[in-house]
N, CA, C, O and the ligand as a Tripos MOL2 file, in Angstrom:
@<TRIPOS>MOLECULE
protein
  265   263    67     0     0
PROTEIN
NO_CHARGES

@<TRIPOS>ATOM
      1 N          -0.0500    8.2440  -12.3400 N.3       1 MET1
      2 CA         -0.0880    8.9610  -11.0720 C.3       1 MET1
      3 C           1.3300    9.0600  -10.5090 C.2       1 MET1
      4 O           2.1290    8.1320  -10.6360 O.2       1 MET1
      5 N           1.6190   10.1750   -9.9020 N.am      2 ASN2
      6 CA          2.9600   10.4230   -9.3730 C.3       2 ASN2
      7 C           2.8820   10.6010   -7.8630 C.2       2 ASN2
      8 O           2.6040   11.6950   -7.3720 O.2       2 ASN2
      9 N           3.1280    9.5270   -7.1360 N.am      3 LEU3
     10 CA          3.0080    9.5820   -5.6860 C.3       3 LEU3
     11 C           4.3520    9.8960   -5.0510 C.2       3 LEU3
     12 O           5.3660    9.2890   -5.3980 O.2       3 LEU3
     13 N           4.3610   10.8300   -4.1350 N.am      4 SER4
     14 CA          5.5660   11.0820   -3.3620 C.3       4 SER4
     15 C           5.7910    9.9440   -2.3830 C.2       4 SER4
     16 O           4.8490    9.2400   -2.0200 O.2       4 SER4
     17 N           7.0370    9.7580   -1.9520 N.am      5 SER5
     18 CA          7.2650    8.6540   -1.0060 C.3       5 SER5
     19 C           6.5920    8.9260    0.3230 C.2       5 SER5
     20 O           6.2540    7.9920    1.0500 O.2       5 SER5
     21 N           6.3960   10.1780    0.6440 N.am      6 GLU6
     22 CA          5.6960   10.4820    1.8920 C.3       6 GLU6
     23 C           4.2610    9.9670    1.8390 C.2       6 GLU6
     24 O           3.7580    9.3850    2.8000 O.2       6 GLU6
     25 N           3.6130   10.1910    0.6940 N.am      7 VAL7
     26 CA          2.2360    9.7050    0.5320 C.3       7 VAL7
     27 C           2.2030    8.1880    0.5730 C.2       7 VAL7
     28 O           1.3230    7.5880    1.1910 O.2       7 VAL7
     29 N           3.1700    7.5780   -0.0920 N.am      8 ILE8
     30 CA          3.2290    6.1170   -0.1190 C.3       8 ILE8
     31 C           3.4300    5.5670    1.2840 C.2       8 ILE8
     32 O           2.8100    4.5750    1.6690 O.2       8 ILE8
     33 N           4.3060    6.2220    2.0480 N.am      9 GLN9
     34 CA          4.5480    5.7690    3.4230 C.3       9 GLN9
     35 C           3.2590    5.8300    4.2350 C.2       9 GLN9
     36 O           2.9540    4.9110    4.9960 O.2       9 GLN9
     37 N           2.5110    6.9040    4.0720 N.am     10 LYS10
     38 CA          1.2450    7.0370    4.7920 C.3      10 LYS10
     39 C           0.2850    5.9320    4.3680 C.2      10 LYS10
     40 O          -0.4140    5.3370    5.1890 O.2      10 LYS10
     41 N           0.2710    5.6800    3.0760 N.am     11 MET11
     42 CA         -0.5970    4.6540    2.5290 C.3      11 MET11
     43 C          -0.2390    3.2950    3.1140 C.2      11 MET11
     44 O          -1.1080    2.5360    3.5440 O.2      11 MET11
     45 N           1.0630    3.0060    3.1210 N.am     12 MET12
     46 CA          1.5150    1.7230    3.6380 C.3      12 MET12
     47 C           1.1730    1.5940    5.1170 C.2      12 MET12
     48 O           0.7910    0.5180    5.5770 O.2      12 MET12
     49 N           1.3110    2.6910    5.8650 N.am     13 GLY13
     50 CA          0.9610    2.6620    7.2780 C.3      13 GLY13
     51 C          -0.5090    2.3440    7.4690 C.2      13 GLY13
     52 O          -0.8780    1.5880    8.3680 O.2      13 GLY13
     53 N          -1.3390    2.9200    6.6270 N.am     14 ALA14
     54 CA         -2.7730    2.6860    6.7280 C.3      14 ALA14
     55 C          -3.1080    1.2400    6.3840 C.2      14 ALA14
     56 O          -3.9370    0.6140    7.0440 O.2      14 ALA14
     57 N          -2.4700    0.7240    5.3630 N.am     15 VAL15
     58 CA         -2.7020   -0.6750    4.9930 C.3      15 VAL15
     59 C          -2.2620   -1.5890    6.1150 C.2      15 VAL15
     60 O          -2.9360   -2.5680    6.4350 O.2      15 VAL15
     61 N          -1.1270   -1.2640    6.7090 N.am     16 LYS16
     62 CA         -0.6000   -2.1080    7.7800 C.3      16 LYS16
     63 C          -1.5490   -2.1260    8.9660 C.2      16 LYS16
     64 O          -1.7320   -3.1620    9.6060 O.2      16 LYS16
     65 N          -2.1520   -0.9830    9.2610 N.am     17 MET17
     66 CA         -3.0740   -0.9120   10.3870 C.3      17 MET17
     67 C          -4.2830   -1.8110   10.1660 C.2      17 MET17
     68 O          -4.8040   -2.4100   11.1070 O.2      17 MET17
     69 N          -4.7230   -1.8990    8.9160 N.am     18 THR18
     70 CA         -5.9680   -2.6070    8.6540 C.3      18 THR18
     71 C          -5.7460   -4.0460    8.2050 C.2      18 THR18
     72 O          -6.6440   -4.8800    8.3250 O.2      18 THR18
     73 N          -4.5560   -4.3440    7.6890 N.am     19 ARG19
     74 CA         -4.3210   -5.6790    7.1390 C.3      19 ARG19
     75 C          -3.0150   -6.2590    7.6520 C.2      19 ARG19
     76 O          -1.9340   -5.8900    7.1920 O.2      19 ARG19
     77 N          -3.1260   -7.1540    8.5920 N.am     20 GLU20
     78 CA         -1.9510   -7.9000    9.0120 C.3      20 GLU20
     79 C          -2.3500   -9.3600    9.1110 C.2      20 GLU20
     80 O          -2.0640  -10.0290   10.1040 O.2      20 GLU20
     81 N          -3.0050   -9.8410    8.0840 N.am     21 HIS21
     82 CA         -3.6930  -11.1230    8.1830 C.3      21 HIS21
     83 C          -2.8770  -12.2890    7.6620 C.2      21 HIS21
     84 O          -3.2740  -13.4440    7.8150 O.2      21 HIS21
     85 N          -1.7490  -12.0000    7.0510 N.am     22 GLU22
     86 CA         -0.9680  -13.1020    6.4940 C.3      22 GLU22
     87 C           0.4990  -12.7220    6.3960 C.2      22 GLU22
     88 O           0.8540  -11.5450    6.4460 O.2      22 GLU22
     89 N           1.3250  -13.7080    6.2590 N.am     23 LEU23
     90 CA          2.7670  -13.4900    6.2390 C.3      23 LEU23
     91 C           3.1720  -12.5770    5.0890 C.2      23 LEU23
     92 O           4.0210  -11.7030    5.2570 O.2      23 LEU23
     93 N           2.5720  -12.7760    3.9300 N.am     24 ASP24
     94 CA          2.9400  -11.9800    2.7660 C.3      24 ASP24
     95 C           2.6980  -10.5000    2.9970 C.2      24 ASP24
     96 O           3.4440   -9.6610    2.4940 O.2      24 ASP24
     97 N           1.6560  -10.1730    3.7570 N.am     25 CYS25
     98 CA          1.3920   -8.7760    4.0700 C.3      25 CYS25
     99 C           2.5580   -8.1940    4.8570 C.2      25 CYS25
    100 O           3.0220   -7.0920    4.5630 O.2      25 CYS25
    101 N           3.0270   -8.9260    5.8460 N.am     26 GLY26
    102 CA          4.1220   -8.4620    6.6760 C.3      26 GLY26
    103 C           5.3880   -8.2550    5.8740 C.2      26 GLY26
    104 O           6.1910   -7.3800    6.1970 O.2      26 GLY26
    105 N           5.5750   -9.0340    4.8480 N.am     27 GLN27
    106 CA          6.7740   -8.9230    4.0270 C.3      27 GLN27
    107 C           6.7860   -7.6260    3.2240 C.2      27 GLN27
    108 O           7.8310   -7.2080    2.7250 O.2      27 GLN27
    109 N           5.6440   -7.0040    3.1040 N.am     28 CYS28
    110 CA          5.5550   -5.7650    2.3220 C.3      28 CYS28
    111 C           6.1090   -4.5690    3.1020 C.2      28 CYS28
    112 O           6.4250   -3.5380    2.5080 O.2      28 CYS28
    113 N           6.2270   -4.6950    4.4100 N.am     29 TYR29
    114 CA          6.5210   -3.5240    5.2250 C.3      29 TYR29
    115 C           7.9410   -3.5650    5.7820 C.2      29 TYR29
    116 O           8.6100   -4.5980    5.7520 O.2      29 TYR29
    117 N           8.3780   -2.4320    6.2830 N.am     30 GLY30
    118 CA          9.6890   -2.3650    6.8960 C.3      30 GLY30
    119 C          10.7900   -2.0830    5.9080 C.2      30 GLY30
    120 O          11.9680   -2.2270    6.2350 O.2      30 GLY30
    121 N          10.4270   -1.6810    4.6940 N.am     31 LYS31
    122 CA         11.4230   -1.3170    3.6980 C.3      31 LYS31
    123 C          11.0750    0.0730    3.1650 C.2      31 LYS31
    124 O           9.9740    0.5760    3.3890 O.2      31 LYS31
    125 N          12.0180    0.6800    2.4630 N.am     32 ASN32
    126 CA         11.6940    2.0060    1.9370 C.3      32 ASN32
    127 C          10.7250    1.8930    0.7660 C.2      32 ASN32
    128 O          10.6120    0.8440    0.1330 O.2      32 ASN32
    129 N          10.0320    2.9890    0.4930 N.am     33 ALA33
    130 CA          8.9070    2.9620   -0.4410 C.3      33 ALA33
    131 C           9.3270    2.5190   -1.8420 C.2      33 ALA33
    132 O           8.6370    1.7210   -2.4770 O.2      33 ALA33
    133 N          10.4460    3.0320   -2.3160 N.am     34 ALA34
    134 CA         10.8740    2.7090   -3.6680 C.3      34 ALA34
    135 C          11.1780    1.2220   -3.8140 C.2      34 ALA34
    136 O          10.9160    0.6100   -4.8500 O.2      34 ALA34
    137 N          11.7350    0.6630   -2.7500 N.am     35 GLU35
    138 CA         12.0940   -0.7500   -2.7810 C.3      35 GLU35
    139 C          10.8620   -1.6420   -2.6780 C.2      35 GLU35
    140 O          10.7990   -2.7190   -3.2710 O.2      35 GLU35
    141 N           9.8960   -1.1680   -1.9140 N.am     36 VAL36
    142 CA          8.7780   -2.0340   -1.5640 C.3      36 VAL36
    143 C           7.6620   -1.9950   -2.6120 C.2      36 VAL36
    144 O           6.8680   -2.9320   -2.6970 O.2      36 VAL36
    145 N           7.5910   -0.9430   -3.3990 N.am     37 MET37
    146 CA          6.4470   -0.8040   -4.3050 C.3      37 MET37
    147 C           6.2450   -1.9960   -5.2400 C.2      37 MET37
    148 O           5.1160   -2.4680   -5.3760 O.2      37 MET37
    149 N           7.2990   -2.4990   -5.8880 N.am     38 PRO38
    150 CA          7.0770   -3.6790   -6.7470 C.3      38 PRO38
    151 C           6.5520   -4.8720   -5.9690 C.2      38 PRO38
    152 O           5.7160   -5.6220   -6.4710 O.2      38 PRO38
    153 N           7.0370   -5.0530   -4.7390 N.am     39 LEU39
    154 CA          6.5680   -6.1590   -3.9050 C.3      39 LEU39
    155 C           5.1150   -5.9580   -3.5220 C.2      39 LEU39
    156 O           4.3230   -6.9000   -3.5050 O.2      39 LEU39
    157 N           4.7760   -4.7040   -3.2130 N.am     40 VAL40
    158 CA          3.3980   -4.3920   -2.8510 C.3      40 VAL40
    159 C           2.4840   -4.6650   -4.0340 C.2      40 VAL40
    160 O           1.4180   -5.2630   -3.8890 O.2      40 VAL40
    161 N           2.9170   -4.2190   -5.2050 N.am     41 GLN41
    162 CA          2.1000   -4.4290   -6.4010 C.3      41 GLN41
    163 C           1.8720   -5.9120   -6.6250 C.2      41 GLN41
    164 O           0.7640   -6.3400   -6.9480 O.2      41 GLN41
    165 N           2.9240   -6.6870   -6.4530 N.am     42 GLU42
    166 CA          2.8070   -8.1280   -6.6440 C.3      42 GLU42
    167 C           1.8430   -8.7290   -5.6250 C.2      42 GLU42
    168 O           1.0180   -9.5800   -5.9570 O.2      42 GLU42
    169 N           1.9620   -8.2700   -4.3830 N.am     43 HIS43
    170 CA          1.0780   -8.7800   -3.3390 C.3      43 HIS43
    171 C          -0.3690   -8.3940   -3.6110 C.2      43 HIS43
    172 O          -1.2850   -9.1880   -3.4010 O.2      43 HIS43
    173 N          -0.5640   -7.1520   -4.0840 N.am     44 LEU44
    174 CA         -1.9240   -6.6840   -4.3570 C.3      44 LEU44
    175 C          -2.5570   -7.4970   -5.4700 C.2      44 LEU44
    176 O          -3.7690   -7.7090   -5.4810 O.2      44 LEU44
    177 N          -1.7300   -7.9550   -6.4140 N.am     45 ASP45
    178 CA         -2.2530   -8.7770   -7.4970 C.3      45 ASP45
    179 C          -2.7790  -10.1130   -6.9730 C.2      45 ASP45
    180 O          -3.6660  -10.7230   -7.5700 O.2      45 ASP45
    181 N          -2.2180  -10.5540   -5.8500 N.am     46 LEU46
    182 CA         -2.5380  -11.8830   -5.3350 C.3      46 LEU46
    183 C          -3.5520  -11.8520   -4.2030 C.2      46 LEU46
    184 O          -4.2240  -12.8510   -3.9440 O.2      46 LEU46
    185 N          -3.6700  -10.7170   -3.5280 N.am     47 CYS47
    186 CA         -4.4540  -10.6520   -2.2980 C.3      47 CYS47
    187 C          -5.6120   -9.6770   -2.4670 C.2      47 CYS47
    188 O          -5.4130   -8.4620   -2.4670 O.2      47 CYS47
    189 N          -6.8010  -10.2040   -2.6100 N.am     48 GLY48
    190 CA         -7.9780   -9.3650   -2.8390 C.3      48 GLY48
    191 C          -8.2680   -8.4290   -1.6950 C.2      48 GLY48
    192 O          -8.7040   -7.3000   -1.9200 O.2      48 GLY48
    193 N          -8.0370   -8.8670   -0.4670 N.am     49 ALA49
    194 CA         -8.3330   -8.0400    0.7000 C.3      49 ALA49
    195 C          -7.4670   -6.7880    0.6990 C.2      49 ALA49
    196 O          -7.9730   -5.6820    0.8880 O.2      49 ALA49
    197 N          -6.1730   -6.9550    0.4880 N.am     50 CYS50
    198 CA         -5.2690   -5.8140    0.4540 C.3      50 CYS50
    199 C          -5.5350   -4.9390   -0.7690 C.2      50 CYS50
    200 O          -5.4320   -3.7140   -0.6940 O.2      50 CYS50
    201 N          -5.8760   -5.5620   -1.8850 N.am     51 ARG51
    202 CA         -6.1350   -4.7930   -3.1060 C.3      51 ARG51
    203 C          -7.3230   -3.8580   -2.9050 C.2      51 ARG51
    204 O          -7.2950   -2.7030   -3.3280 O.2      51 ARG51
    205 N          -8.3600   -4.3680   -2.2600 N.am     52 GLU52
    206 CA         -9.5300   -3.5390   -1.9730 C.3      52 GLU52
    207 C          -9.1570   -2.3550   -1.0960 C.2      52 GLU52
    208 O          -9.5460   -1.2150   -1.3530 O.2      52 GLU52
    209 N          -8.3940   -2.6550   -0.0540 N.am     53 GLU53
    210 CA         -7.9820   -1.6080    0.8810 C.3      53 GLU53
    211 C          -7.1190   -0.5710    0.1740 C.2      53 GLU53
    212 O          -7.2810    0.6340    0.3670 O.2      53 GLU53
    213 N          -6.2100   -1.0610   -0.6380 N.am     54 TYR54
    214 CA         -5.2850   -0.1860   -1.3510 C.3      54 TYR54
    215 C          -6.0350    0.7110   -2.3270 C.2      54 TYR54
    216 O          -5.7460    1.9030   -2.4290 O.2      54 TYR54
    217 N          -6.9970    0.1380   -3.0410 N.am     55 GLN55
    218 CA         -7.7690    0.9180   -4.0070 C.3      55 GLN55
    219 C          -8.5700    2.0040   -3.3000 C.2      55 GLN55
    220 O          -8.6780    3.1260   -3.7940 O.2      55 GLN55
    221 N          -9.1280    1.6690   -2.1460 N.am     56 ALA56
    222 CA         -9.8840    2.6480   -1.3710 C.3      56 ALA56
    223 C          -8.9790    3.7940   -0.9360 C.2      56 ALA56
    224 O          -9.3800    4.9570   -0.9520 O.2      56 ALA56
    225 N          -7.7490    3.4480   -0.5440 N.am     57 LEU57
    226 CA         -6.7920    4.4760   -0.1360 C.3      57 LEU57
    227 C          -6.4010    5.3510   -1.3200 C.2      57 LEU57
    228 O          -6.3020    6.5720   -1.1940 O.2      57 LEU57
    229 N          -6.1830    4.7290   -2.4560 N.am     58 LEU58
    230 CA         -5.8290    5.5070   -3.6440 C.3      58 LEU58
    231 C          -6.9330    6.4890   -3.9930 C.2      58 LEU58
    232 O          -6.6690    7.6500   -4.3050 O.2      58 LEU58
    233 N          -8.1640    6.0190   -3.9370 N.am     59 ASP59
    234 CA         -9.2940    6.8920   -4.2380 C.3      59 ASP59
    235 C          -9.3260    8.0730   -3.2760 C.2      59 ASP59
    236 O          -9.5510    9.2140   -3.6810 O.2      59 ASP59
    237 N          -9.0940    7.7810   -1.9850 N.am     60 ALA60
    238 CA         -9.1090    8.8520   -0.9870 C.3      60 ALA60
    239 C          -7.9540    9.8150   -1.2170 C.2      60 ALA60
    240 O          -8.1020   11.0250   -1.0410 O.2      60 ALA60
    241 N          -6.8030    9.2770   -1.6100 N.am     61 LEU61
    242 CA         -5.6180   10.1110   -1.7910 C.3      61 LEU61
    243 C          -5.7140   11.0100   -3.0190 C.2      61 LEU61
    244 O          -5.0830   12.0650   -3.0660 O.2      61 LEU61
    245 N          -6.4880   10.6040   -3.9970 N.am     62 LYS62
    246 CA         -6.6230   11.4250   -5.2020 C.3      62 LYS62
    247 C          -7.0730   12.8340   -4.8460 C.2      62 LYS62
    248 O          -6.5870   13.8140   -5.4120 O.2      62 LYS62
    249 N          -7.9880   12.9250   -3.9220 N.am     63 ALA63
    250 CA         -8.5000   14.2280   -3.5070 C.3      63 ALA63
    251 C          -7.3810   15.0610   -2.8780 C.2      63 ALA63
    252 O          -7.3090   16.2730   -3.0800 O.2      63 ALA63
    253 N          -6.5110   14.3950   -2.1150 N.am     64 ILE64
    254 CA         -5.4260   15.1140   -1.4460 C.3      64 ILE64
    255 C          -4.3710   15.5540   -2.4400 C.2      64 ILE64
    256 O          -3.8970   16.6890   -2.4010 O.2      64 ILE64
    257 N          -4.0040   14.6360   -3.3400 N.am     65 ILE65
    258 CA         -2.9290   14.9180   -4.2930 C.3      65 ILE65
    259 C          -3.3480   15.9870   -5.2870 C.2      65 ILE65
    260 O          -2.5680   16.8820   -5.6140 O.2      65 ILE65
    261 N          -4.5740   15.8910   -5.7650 N.am     66 ASP66
    262 CA         -5.0450   16.9030   -6.7040 C.3      66 ASP66
    263 C          -5.2090   18.2200   -5.9700 C.2      66 ASP66
    264 O          -5.5990   19.2190   -6.5750 O.2      66 ASP66
    265 ZN         -2.7550   -9.2170    1.8270 Zn       67 ZN67
@<TRIPOS>BOND
     1     1     2 1
     2     2     3 1
     3     3     4 2
     4     3     5 am
     5     5     6 1
     6     6     7 1
     7     7     8 2
     8     7     9 am
     9     9    10 1
    10    10    11 1
    11    11    12 2
    12    11    13 am
    13    13    14 1
    14    14    15 1
    15    15    16 2
    16    15    17 am
    17    17    18 1
    18    18    19 1
    19    19    20 2
    20    19    21 am
    21    21    22 1
    22    22    23 1
    23    23    24 2
    24    23    25 am
    25    25    26 1
    26    26    27 1
    27    27    28 2
    28    27    29 am
    29    29    30 1
    30    30    31 1
    31    31    32 2
    32    31    33 am
    33    33    34 1
    34    34    35 1
    35    35    36 2
    36    35    37 am
    37    37    38 1
    38    38    39 1
    39    39    40 2
    40    39    41 am
    41    41    42 1
    42    42    43 1
    43    43    44 2
    44    43    45 am
    45    45    46 1
    46    46    47 1
    47    47    48 2
    48    47    49 am
    49    49    50 1
    50    50    51 1
    51    51    52 2
    52    51    53 am
    53    53    54 1
    54    54    55 1
    55    55    56 2
    56    55    57 am
    57    57    58 1
    58    58    59 1
    59    59    60 2
    60    59    61 am
    61    61    62 1
    62    62    63 1
    63    63    64 2
    64    63    65 am
    65    65    66 1
    66    66    67 1
    67    67    68 2
    68    67    69 am
    69    69    70 1
    70    70    71 1
    71    71    72 2
    72    71    73 am
    73    73    74 1
    74    74    75 1
    75    75    76 2
    76    75    77 am
    77    77    78 1
    78    78    79 1
    79    79    80 2
    80    79    81 am
    81    81    82 1
    82    82    83 1
    83    83    84 2
    84    83    85 am
    85    85    86 1
    86    86    87 1
    87    87    88 2
    88    87    89 am
    89    89    90 1
    90    90    91 1
    91    91    92 2
    92    91    93 am
    93    93    94 1
    94    94    95 1
    95    95    96 2
    96    95    97 am
    97    97    98 1
    98    98    99 1
    99    99   100 2
   100    99   101 am
   101   101   102 1
   102   102   103 1
   103   103   104 2
   104   103   105 am
   105   105   106 1
   106   106   107 1
   107   107   108 2
   108   107   109 am
   109   109   110 1
   110   110   111 1
   111   111   112 2
   112   111   113 am
   113   113   114 1
   114   114   115 1
   115   115   116 2
   116   115   117 am
   117   117   118 1
   118   118   119 1
   119   119   120 2
   120   119   121 am
   121   121   122 1
   122   122   123 1
   123   123   124 2
   124   123   125 am
   125   125   126 1
   126   126   127 1
   127   127   128 2
   128   127   129 am
   129   129   130 1
   130   130   131 1
   131   131   132 2
   132   131   133 am
   133   133   134 1
   134   134   135 1
   135   135   136 2
   136   135   137 am
   137   137   138 1
   138   138   139 1
   139   139   140 2
   140   139   141 am
   141   141   142 1
   142   142   143 1
   143   143   144 2
   144   143   145 am
   145   145   146 1
   146   146   147 1
   147   147   148 2
   148   147   149 am
   149   149   150 1
   150   150   151 1
   151   151   152 2
   152   151   153 am
   153   153   154 1
   154   154   155 1
   155   155   156 2
   156   155   157 am
   157   157   158 1
   158   158   159 1
   159   159   160 2
   160   159   161 am
   161   161   162 1
   162   162   163 1
   163   163   164 2
   164   163   165 am
   165   165   166 1
   166   166   167 1
   167   167   168 2
   168   167   169 am
   169   169   170 1
   170   170   171 1
   171   171   172 2
   172   171   173 am
   173   173   174 1
   174   174   175 1
   175   175   176 2
   176   175   177 am
   177   177   178 1
   178   178   179 1
   179   179   180 2
   180   179   181 am
   181   181   182 1
   182   182   183 1
   183   183   184 2
   184   183   185 am
   185   185   186 1
   186   186   187 1
   187   187   188 2
   188   187   189 am
   189   189   190 1
   190   190   191 1
   191   191   192 2
   192   191   193 am
   193   193   194 1
   194   194   195 1
   195   195   196 2
   196   195   197 am
   197   197   198 1
   198   198   199 1
   199   199   200 2
   200   199   201 am
   201   201   202 1
   202   202   203 1
   203   203   204 2
   204   203   205 am
   205   205   206 1
   206   206   207 1
   207   207   208 2
   208   207   209 am
   209   209   210 1
   210   210   211 1
   211   211   212 2
   212   211   213 am
   213   213   214 1
   214   214   215 1
   215   215   216 2
   216   215   217 am
   217   217   218 1
   218   218   219 1
   219   219   220 2
   220   219   221 am
   221   221   222 1
   222   222   223 1
   223   223   224 2
   224   223   225 am
   225   225   226 1
   226   226   227 1
   227   227   228 2
   228   227   229 am
   229   229   230 1
   230   230   231 1
   231   231   232 2
   232   231   233 am
   233   233   234 1
   234   234   235 1
   235   235   236 2
   236   235   237 am
   237   237   238 1
   238   238   239 1
   239   239   240 2
   240   239   241 am
   241   241   242 1
   242   242   243 1
   243   243   244 2
   244   243   245 am
   245   245   246 1
   246   246   247 1
   247   247   248 2
   248   247   249 am
   249   249   250 1
   250   250   251 1
   251   251   252 2
   252   251   253 am
   253   253   254 1
   254   254   255 1
   255   255   256 2
   256   255   257 am
   257   257   258 1
   258   258   259 1
   259   259   260 2
   260   259   261 am
   261   261   262 1
   262   262   263 1
   263   263   264 2
@<TRIPOS>SUBSTRUCTURE
     1 MET1         2 RESIDUE 1 A MET
     2 ASN2         6 RESIDUE 1 A ASN
     3 LEU3        10 RESIDUE 1 A LEU
     4 SER4        14 RESIDUE 1 A SER
     5 SER5        18 RESIDUE 1 A SER
     6 GLU6        22 RESIDUE 1 A GLU
     7 VAL7        26 RESIDUE 1 A VAL
     8 ILE8        30 RESIDUE 1 A ILE
     9 GLN9        34 RESIDUE 1 A GLN
    10 LYS10       38 RESIDUE 1 A LYS
    11 MET11       42 RESIDUE 1 A MET
    12 MET12       46 RESIDUE 1 A MET
    13 GLY13       50 RESIDUE 1 A GLY
    14 ALA14       54 RESIDUE 1 A ALA
    15 VAL15       58 RESIDUE 1 A VAL
    16 LYS16       62 RESIDUE 1 A LYS
    17 MET17       66 RESIDUE 1 A MET
    18 THR18       70 RESIDUE 1 A THR
    19 ARG19       74 RESIDUE 1 A ARG
    20 GLU20       78 RESIDUE 1 A GLU
    21 HIS21       82 RESIDUE 1 A HIS
    22 GLU22       86 RESIDUE 1 A GLU
    23 LEU23       90 RESIDUE 1 A LEU
    24 ASP24       94 RESIDUE 1 A ASP
    25 CYS25       98 RESIDUE 1 A CYS
    26 GLY26      102 RESIDUE 1 A GLY
    27 GLN27      106 RESIDUE 1 A GLN
    28 CYS28      110 RESIDUE 1 A CYS
    29 TYR29      114 RESIDUE 1 A TYR
    30 GLY30      118 RESIDUE 1 A GLY
    31 LYS31      122 RESIDUE 1 A LYS
    32 ASN32      126 RESIDUE 1 A ASN
    33 ALA33      130 RESIDUE 1 A ALA
    34 ALA34      134 RESIDUE 1 A ALA
    35 GLU35      138 RESIDUE 1 A GLU
    36 VAL36      142 RESIDUE 1 A VAL
    37 MET37      146 RESIDUE 1 A MET
    38 PRO38      150 RESIDUE 1 A PRO
    39 LEU39      154 RESIDUE 1 A LEU
    40 VAL40      158 RESIDUE 1 A VAL
    41 GLN41      162 RESIDUE 1 A GLN
    42 GLU42      166 RESIDUE 1 A GLU
    43 HIS43      170 RESIDUE 1 A HIS
    44 LEU44      174 RESIDUE 1 A LEU
    45 ASP45      178 RESIDUE 1 A ASP
    46 LEU46      182 RESIDUE 1 A LEU
    47 CYS47      186 RESIDUE 1 A CYS
    48 GLY48      190 RESIDUE 1 A GLY
    49 ALA49      194 RESIDUE 1 A ALA
    50 CYS50      198 RESIDUE 1 A CYS
    51 ARG51      202 RESIDUE 1 A ARG
    52 GLU52      206 RESIDUE 1 A GLU
    53 GLU53      210 RESIDUE 1 A GLU
    54 TYR54      214 RESIDUE 1 A TYR
    55 GLN55      218 RESIDUE 1 A GLN
    56 ALA56      222 RESIDUE 1 A ALA
    57 LEU57      226 RESIDUE 1 A LEU
    58 LEU58      230 RESIDUE 1 A LEU
    59 ASP59      234 RESIDUE 1 A ASP
    60 ALA60      238 RESIDUE 1 A ALA
    61 LEU61      242 RESIDUE 1 A LEU
    62 LYS62      246 RESIDUE 1 A LYS
    63 ALA63      250 RESIDUE 1 A ALA
    64 ILE64      254 RESIDUE 1 A ILE
    65 ILE65      258 RESIDUE 1 A ILE
    66 ASP66      262 RESIDUE 1 A ASP
    67 ZN67       265 GROUP 0 **** ****
């Protein structure tokens, strides 16, 4: 999948709105998309709550991107 940084930014904003439950979540935000993606991926591997939210967003975004 080829996500534009604009889409990623929107995605991150949505995740931030719904998940601010732990310090690691906060560490994912406030950086540019290219820099933060590896950190986000790592966090998603460790945090089931964020992973669920992220997957739901990806599913929703597929319709927009396609
Ligand atoms: Zn999390």
